[in-house]
N, C-alpha and C positions, 0 to 999 in steps of 0.2 A: 504494500500500500504506500502511496506517495505521501511524504511528510507534508507537502503543500495542502493536501486535502485535510489532514488532521489539523493543521494550523488554521485553516479557514473555518472549519465547522466545530472543532472540539476544544481548541486551546483555552477557551474561556468557560468551559463547562463547570469547572470547580467554583466559579463565581455565581452560578445560577442558584437561586434559593427558591425552594418550593413555598408558595404562599399559604398552604394549608396549615392549620394550627391544631387540628385534632388528629389523633391516630385513627386509622380506618375503622377499628373496632368500636371507637367511641361515637362514630357518626352513623353507623348502621350495624345491625346485628348479624346479618349474613355475610359470608365471605365472598368477595367479588373478584373475578379475573377479567382483565381487559386483554383481548386478543387483537394484535395488529399484524396484518399480512404485509409482506414486502418481497421484492425481488430486484436486486442489483440497482437500488435507487437510494443511496445513502444521503444525498442532499435533501430528498423529500422526507426520508425517515427522520432526519435531524429536526425538521420543522415539527413533525408529528410528536416526537418525544419531548421537545421543548414545550409544546402545548399541553402535554400530559403533566409536566411539572407545574403548569399554571393552574391546575385544577383546585377548586376550593375544597373538594372532597376527593381523596385519592382512592383508587381501587386497592385491594389488598395485594395484588400482584399484576405485573404486566408481562404478557407472553408475546414475543416476536415470532410469528409464524413465517418462516423464511423458505421460499420456494426455490432454494438452490443458489443463493447469492455467493459472491466471492469474499475475499479477505477484507475488503473495505467495509462491508456491512458488519462483519464479525468484530472488527476492531472498533468501529463506531459504537456498537452495543457495549463492548467492554468498557469504553470510555464513559458512556452514560451510566453504566452500572455503578461506578465509583461514587456518583453523586445522587443516585436515585434513592428516595426515602422508603421505597417498597421494593420487594423482590422483582428483579428484571431477568426474565428467562428467555433464552434463545433456543427455539426449536427449529431444526434445520433438516432438510433432506437433499440429496444430490439433484443437480439440475438435469432433469430428463424431460424438459418441455414444460408447458403450462399445466401445472398440477395443483391448482388452487384448492380443490376439494380435498385432496389428500393431505396437504399441509395443514389445512384447517382441522381436519380430523385428528392429526397428531397433536395439535395444540389443545383441542378439546379434551383429549385423553390425558394430557399432561396437566390440565388446569386443576388447581386445588380448590377453586371457588365453587360455591353452590350456584352462583349466578354469573353468567358470562355476558360481557358487553363486547361487541365485535365491530372493528373498524378496519380500514385499509391504511397502508403506510404512505398515502399521498393526501392525508386528511389533517387539517388543523382544527383542534377542538376549542369550542367556546369554554371559558373557565368554569361554567356551571354544567358542562356536558355530563360528567359522571353523576353529579348530584341529581340532575333531571332524570336520568335513567333509573337511578335507585329509587326515586320517589314513586315511580310507576311499576316497580318490580312486584308482580302479583302472581301468586300461585295459580296455575291453570291458564296462564296467558304468556304470550311472547310479544315483543315490541319491535316496531319499525319506526323509522323517522326519515326525514329528508336530508338533503345536503344542498349547499349553495356553491355554484361554480365561480372560481376566482378567475378574473380576466388574465389573458396570457401575459401581458406586459408586466403586471404586478407580480404574477407568479414567478416570472423569470427574475425579477428584482429580488424577491425573497430567496430564491434558490441560489443566487449569486452571493448574497450577504449572509445567509443562514439565519436571518431575523425576520420577524413579522410584527405588524402593529394591528390591533383589533379594529380600531377605527378605520384604518385604510383597507382592511379586509372587507369590511362592510361596504365601504365606498366603492371598492373594485369588484363587487359581486355582480354577476350577470342577472341572476334571479333573486332580487333583493328581498322578496317576500319570505323566502326561506332563511334569510339571515336575521329576521326579527324574532326576538324572544319575548313572548307574552304568556307567562305561565298560567295565568288565570283562564286563558282561552283553551289551553291544552286539555284541561279537565272536561270542557264542554264538547270538544271535538275528538276525544280519544277513541270513540267507537265508530268513527266515520268510515273505516275500511275493514271492519271486523268480518264482513262477509265476502271480502275480496281476497281469495286465497293466494293470488298470484303476486300482487304488488308488495315488494320488499326491496330494501337496499342492503346488500351484503356489507356495505361500508358503514352502515349505521343501524344496527339491530342488537337485540338482547334477548336472552332466553335462559331457562334453567338447565343446568348441565344434565340433570336426571331426565329431562324431556329429550335432549339431544341424544342421550344414550338409548332411550326407548325407540327412537327411529333409526338408530345406528349411524347418526351423524350425516355428513354429506355423502352423496352418491358419487363415488370415484369413477363411475362410468362417464361422467362429464369430463371431456377433454377440451382444452382451449377455453377461450373467453365465453362467458355468458350462461345465465339461467340456472346455475347450480344453487344460487340463493333462492330463486323462485321455487325450485323443487323442494328445498328444505322447508320453505314456508308452507307449501301445499301439504307436505306430509305431516308437519306439526298441526296444521288445521284439521287434516283427516284424523289425527289422533284425538281430536276434541279440544285442542288448545285454541283459545280466542286471541286474535291479534289486536293489540292496541296500537294506535298511531299517534306519535307525539308531535303534532303540528304546533309550531311556535315554542318548542322546547327541544333539548338535546341538539343544539345548533352545531353544525360543523361546516368547514370550508374545504372544498375540493380544489387542490392545487392543479393548475392546468398541466396536461401532458398529452402527447399524441395518442390517438385511440389504439387499443390493441386490435389485433386481427379478429375479424368477425367470421372467419372461415367456418367455424363449427356452430354458428348461431342456429341455423335451421335444424341441425341434428340434435343439438342440446334442447331446443325448444320442443321437439317431438317427444323427448323423454319426460318433459314437464307435463305435456298433454296426456301422456300415458299414466303418469301418477295421478292426475286429476280424474281421468275416466275410470281407472281401476280402483280408485280410492285407496291408493297405497300409503302405508305408513313406514314400514321397515324395508330397508334395502340390504342385500347381502354383500355388496361391495362398498362397505363403509368403514367405520372405526374397527369393527370386528369383521374379518374376512371369512365368509361362509360359502359353501357350495350351494347352488340354487335349491337343492332338495333338502337342505338341512333345516330350513325354516320356511314356513309358508307365509307369504305376505297377505295382508288383509286390506 
């Protein structure tokens, strides 16, 4: 790894102070894991981890679900680990193509938290992001929320400097409605998408680990970008879990980057439609690997 990268993004990490004043156990009774996916994007992950340090309520642990990144990402995580106030775990597997479902499953299996909040490594979190999610953690439910897209120019400026400003993030958001936090409205709107099994954002969702285990996590038959999160949502819904939607809460900012290949989009979407039509809950190619005849899906 080049020293120039470390000096640009990590040299001042020891000076960063987390603003939270309570231990995780004093702000909520359940143990919470924050899972962050990444792949060879250390400049993006730097911004994400800095925003985690800005949380008013910290998760009990942070797990980096790494889809095969190189040494730069590992060294970056090692640097942050020295100043993180909670456990920072690096879950990695070899780079064998886009295997987002597989690395999320490894992170879910590793998680020690009862409740899992899930984001991506190109996201900057509002300071109340974790607190908002914890407020709506409800047994029998899972949670989805929106994201706001940051304009390319400001995204590139943040990536060059390794810094961000919340006022400027809001100012440089494309869909500004998604950047507005009005908690009192969230309670009124939380059931607006309860009957919509498909709509979910893998970069902003939360669920109970025990529910993820019951459906055997993500379906690793999904290869390439797209729809593995929708399939996860459909199967949780088929299990009888109700979806809550946190409009005007759990705000996050999506840093601009070129789109991933959509080559597998139609194939992946057909698997989602199959889960819908057959009312599937459990998949055999998930956290636990089973032969198709070892367990009957329902």
